[in-house]
C-alpha positions in Angstrom: 0.0 0.0 0.0 1.3 3.4 -1.0 2.2 5.8 1.9 1.0 9.2 0.7 3.2 12.2 1.1 1.2 15.4 1.9 1.9 18.7 0.2 4.0 21.1 2.1 2.8 24.7 2.8 5.9 26.0 1.1 5.3 24.1 -2.1 1.7 25.3 -2.3 2.7 28.9 -1.5 5.2 28.9 -4.4 2.5 27.6 -6.8 0.1 30.2 -5.6 2.6 33.0 -6.0 3.4 31.9 -9.5 -0.2 31.7 -10.5 -0.9 35.1 -8.9 2.0 36.6 -10.9 0.8 35.2 -14.1 -2.7 36.6 -13.4 -1.2 40.0 -12.5 0.9 40.3 -15.7 -2.0 39.3 -18.0 -0.7 35.9 -19.0 -4.0 34.4 -17.9 -7.3 36.1 -16.8 -7.2 33.7 -13.8 -6.9 30.0 -13.0 -7.2 27.2 -10.5 -4.7 24.6 -9.3 -6.1 21.5 -7.7 -3.8 19.6 -5.4 -4.0 16.6 -3.0 -3.3 13.0 -2.4 -5.6 10.1 -3.1 -6.5 9.6 0.6 -7.3 13.3 1.4 -9.8 15.9 0.3 -8.5 18.1 -2.6 -7.4 21.6 -2.0 -7.6 24.5 -4.5 -5.5 27.6 -5.2 -7.3 30.2 -7.3 -6.4 33.6 -8.7 -8.0 36.3 -10.9 -11.3 36.1 -12.7 -12.9 33.5 -15.1 -12.8 36.2 -17.9 -13.8 39.8 -18.4 -17.0 38.6 -20.1 -17.9 36.8 -16.8 -17.8 40.0 -14.7 -16.5 39.5 -11.2 -16.9 35.7 -11.3 -13.9 34.1 -9.6 -12.5 30.8 -10.8 -13.0 27.9 -8.5 -13.3 24.1 -8.2 -16.5 24.1 -10.4 -15.3 26.4 -13.2 -15.5 24.6 -16.5 -12.5 24.7 -18.7 -11.8 23.5 -22.3 -8.9 21.1 -21.5 -7.9 20.5 -25.1 -5.3 17.7 -25.3 -6.0 16.5 -21.8 -8.8 14.8 -23.7 -6.2 12.2 -24.7 -5.7 11.1 -21.0 -9.2 11.8 -19.7 -11.1 10.0 -22.5 -9.1 8.0 -25.1 -6.4 6.6 -22.8 -8.7 5.2 -20.1 -11.1 3.9 -22.7 -8.3 1.9 -24.3 -7.4 0.6 -20.8 -11.0 -0.6 -20.2 -11.2 -2.1 -23.7 -8.1 -4.2 -23.0 -10.3 -6.3 -20.7 -12.5 -7.1 -23.7 -10.1 -8.5 -26.3 -8.6 -5.2 -27.4 -4.8 -5.5 -27.6 -2.1 -2.8 -27.8 -0.4 -4.5 -30.7 -3.5 -4.8 -32.8 -3.2 -2.8 -36.1 -5.7 0.0 -36.4 -7.1 -1.6 -39.6 -8.3 -4.6 -37.6 -10.4 -2.4 -35.3 -12.2 -0.7 -38.2 -13.9 -1.7 -41.4 -13.1 -0.5 -45.0 -9.4 0.2 -44.5 -7.7 -0.9 -47.7 -4.8 -3.4 -47.2 -2.5 -1.0 -49.0 -3.3 2.0 -46.7 0.0 2.5 -44.9 -1.6 4.0 -41.8 -3.6 0.9 -41.3 -0.6 -1.0 -40.0 -0.1 1.4 -37.2 -0.8 -0.3 -33.8 -2.7 1.0 -30.8 0.6 1.1 -28.8 2.3 3.2 -31.4 -0.5 5.7 -31.4 -0.5 6.0 -27.6 3.3 6.3 -27.7 3.3 8.9 -30.5 5.6 6.7 -32.6 2.9 6.0 -35.3 4.7 7.8 -38.2 1.4 9.4 -39.1 1.4 13.0 -40.4 2.0 15.5 -37.6 -0.2 18.2 -39.1 -3.8 17.5 -38.2 -5.6 19.7 -40.8 -8.9 17.8 -41.2 -10.2 20.8 -43.1 -8.2 19.4 -46.1 -10.8 16.7 -46.4 -13.8 18.9 -47.0 -16.0 17.6 -49.8 -14.4 14.2 -49.6 -16.9 11.4 -49.2 -14.7 8.6 -47.8 -14.8 7.8 -44.1 -12.4 9.8 -42.0 -10.5 6.8 -40.8 -9.9 5.7 -44.4 -8.6 9.2 -45.3 -6.2 9.3 -42.4 -4.9 5.8 -43.0 -4.5 6.5 -46.7 -2.0 9.3 -46.2 1.7 8.4 -46.6 3.6 7.8 -43.4 6.4 10.2 -42.5 8.4 7.5 -40.7 8.2 3.8 -40.1 5.9 3.0 -37.2 7.8 2.6 -34.0 10.9 4.3 -35.3 10.7 7.7 -33.7 8.8 9.9 -31.3 6.7 12.7 -32.8 3.6 14.2 -31.2 0.6 13.4 -33.5 -3.0 14.3 -33.0 -4.2 12.3 -36.0 -3.4 9.0 -34.2 -5.7 9.8 -31.3 -8.4 10.9 -33.7 -8.0 7.6 -35.4 -8.0 5.7 -32.1 -11.2 7.5 -31.0 -12.9 6.3 -34.2 -11.6 2.8 -33.6 -12.8 2.7 -30.0 -16.3 3.8 -31.1 -16.4 1.2 -33.9 -15.0 -1.6 -31.7 -17.3 -0.9 -28.8 -20.3 -0.1 -31.0 -21.0 3.2 -29.2 -20.2 6.8 -29.8 -17.0 8.0 -28.3 -18.8 10.7 -26.2 -21.2 8.0 -24.9 -18.3 5.7 -23.9 -16.5 8.5 -22.2 -19.7 9.7 -20.3 -20.2 6.2 -18.9 -16.6 6.1 -17.7 -16.7 9.5 -16.1 -20.0 8.7 -14.4 -18.5 5.6 -13.0 -15.5 7.5 -11.6 -17.8 10.3 -10.2 -16.8 13.1 -12.7 -20.2 14.7 -12.8 -19.2 17.9 -14.6 -17.0 16.4 -17.4 -18.4 16.3 -20.9 -17.5 16.7 -24.5 -18.4 20.1 -25.9 -20.1 22.3 -26.9 -21.3 23.5 -23.5 -23.7 26.4 -22.8 -22.1 29.8 -22.1 -22.2 31.0 -18.5 -20.1 32.7 -15.9 -19.0 29.2 -14.9 -17.5 28.4 -18.3 -14.1 29.9 -19.1 -14.0 31.5 -22.6 -10.9 31.0 -24.7 -9.7 32.8 -27.9 -11.1 35.6 -30.0 -9.9 34.5 -33.4 -11.0 37.5 -35.4 -11.0 41.2 -34.3 -14.6 42.1 -33.6 -15.7 38.5 -34.0 -17.2 36.3 -31.3 -15.0 34.7 -28.7 -14.9 31.0 -28.4 -16.9 30.3 -25.3 -18.2 26.8 -24.7 -17.0 25.7 -28.2 -13.9 23.6 -28.6 -10.8 25.7 -29.1 -9.3 22.9 -31.3 -10.4 23.4 -34.9 -10.3 19.8 -35.8 -12.4 18.7 -32.8 -14.9 21.4 -33.8 -15.0 20.0 -37.3 -15.9 16.7 -35.8 -18.8 18.2 -33.9 -16.8 18.6 -30.7 -16.2 14.9 -30.1 -12.7 13.5 -31.0 -10.0 11.3 -29.5 -7.5 14.1 -29.2 -9.4 17.2 -28.0 -12.9 18.5 -27.2 -13.4 17.7 -23.5 -14.6 20.3 -20.9 -14.1 19.6 -17.2 -13.5 21.3 -13.9 -10.7 21.4 -11.4 -12.8 19.3 -9.0 -13.4 16.6 -11.6 -9.7 16.5 -12.5 -9.0 16.0 -8.7 -11.6 13.2 -8.8 -9.9 11.6 -11.8 -6.5 11.8 -10.3 -7.7 10.5 -7.0 -9.3 7.5 -8.7 -6.2 6.6 -10.7 -3.8 7.0 -7.8 -6.1 5.0 -5.4 -6.5 2.3 -8.0 -2.8 2.2 -8.5 -2.2 1.8 -4.8 -4.8 -1.0 -4.5 -4.0 -2.8 -7.8 -7.3 -1.9 -9.4 -8.0 -2.1 -13.1 -7.2 1.5 -14.1 -4.3 1.5 -11.6 -2.7 -1.4 -13.4 -3.3 0.3 -16.7 -1.6 3.5 -15.3 1.4 1.4 -14.1 1.7 -0.3 -17.5 1.4 3.1 -19.2 4.3 4.5 -17.1 6.7 2.1 -18.7 8.9 4.2 -21.2 8.1 3.6 -24.9 10.2 6.3 -26.5 12.6 9.1 -25.5 11.3 12.6 -26.0 14.5 14.3 -24.7 17.1 13.5 -22.1 15.2 13.1 -18.8 11.8 12.8 -20.4 10.2 9.7 -21.9 6.8 9.0 -23.5 4.8 6.2 -21.9 1.4 5.2 -23.2 -0.1 8.7 -23.8 1.6 10.2 -20.7 4.9 12.1 -20.5 7.2 10.5 -17.9 9.7 12.4 -15.7 11.7 11.7 -12.6 13.0 8.4 -13.9 9.4 7.2 -14.6 8.0 8.1 -11.2 5.8 11.0 -12.5 3.3 11.0 -15.3 1.9 14.2 -16.8 0.2 15.7 -19.8 -0.7 19.2 -21.0 -3.6 20.8 -22.9 -3.0 23.6 -25.5 -5.5 25.9 -23.9 -3.5 26.2 -20.6 -4.2 23.0 -18.6 -2.0 20.3 -17.1 -2.4 17.2 -15.0 0.5 15.6 -12.9 0.4 12.3 -11.1 3.0 10.8 -8.8 1.9 7.3 -7.8 4.9 6.7 -5.5 3.8 9.5 -3.2 0.1 9.4 -4.0 0.1 13.1 -5.0 -1.4 15.0 -7.9 -1.6 18.5 -9.3 -4.1 19.8 -11.9 -3.7 23.2 -13.5 -6.7 24.9 -15.2 -6.3 28.2 -17.0 -7.6 29.7 -20.2 -4.2 31.0 -21.2 -5.2 31.3 -24.9 -7.7 34.0 -23.9 -5.6 36.9 -25.0 -3.7 35.0 -27.7 -2.8 31.4 -28.3 0.9 32.1 -28.0 0.3 33.0 -24.3 0.3 29.3 -23.5 4.0 29.3 -23.9 4.2 31.9 -21.1 2.8 29.1 -18.8 6.2 27.4 -18.9 7.3 28.8 -15.5 4.2 27.5 -13.8 4.4 24.1 -15.5 8.1 23.9 -14.6 7.4 24.7 -11.0 4.5 22.2 -10.9 6.8 19.4 -12.2 9.5 20.3 -9.7 7.0 20.4 -6.8 5.6 17.0 -7.5 9.0 15.4 -8.0 10.6 17.0 -5.0 10.7 15.1 -1.7 9.5 17.2 1.2 
């Protein structure tokens, strides 16, 4: 049984100060950091406002954020894990999980493992808009593109693989991806998590204004390709709250400590599959740090989730950093670096 290591006041004070500074300098309108261990109630650090459109509304545990690529680990990754109990295998080629993929389609030979590890060799640019007016199924179009590398040969972050995997899960499980995810989230207790779009309100953090004078994205997926797919995709499109991210992290870490199904899947996924750079590896979906003791993932909009099974601790960062401009997300680097240091440091 894991002996959890509580968060120290100093570590939390450093995180709060960093978030406050980023709110004060306009990097983000505001944000929330959820923190805790799997055997304690979550705590929250909040700063700023949800957004100017929301008046004086302050962000908190129940503020809804577009978490962008956290969709990969909130929806697609756990659904693969639960499907493994039902005959689904990591080394199954994608073409065997779908119908109508021609034998000569090079993308069809990519395996589930290679998609999760970002070693698929599929095109790195997502650009589903290039398929407008095409009548073939999307999976066939993606698989029919030439590979940029031999599957398994190199690490390169690719959204297309997770889009393809979302389609494969829906076909294999004979259910829409959003329905599969909703059942999973309900089971875990994530009552506020959903695929978009969601209704505008002061509880929902707006994201980017793409055109001067145009409407701001608010409750609609920030990711263009997820939006083209109606908001439901394997790589992006999920909206959730800091409280639900804490619930998700608590479930995974508790399951890991008690050898539960998703805990075993997390442990398996924290085995390195490919090197990203010295000191960082890719597991199955997750980035691995601290010699494989910490797993984390980021979302383009300004979100992050960190898990440390060995100490039972987690951090979840929720911001709408793309509110002023999508390049603002790069200004989150100090907060993300501090979060990684905090979760890897021994008290």
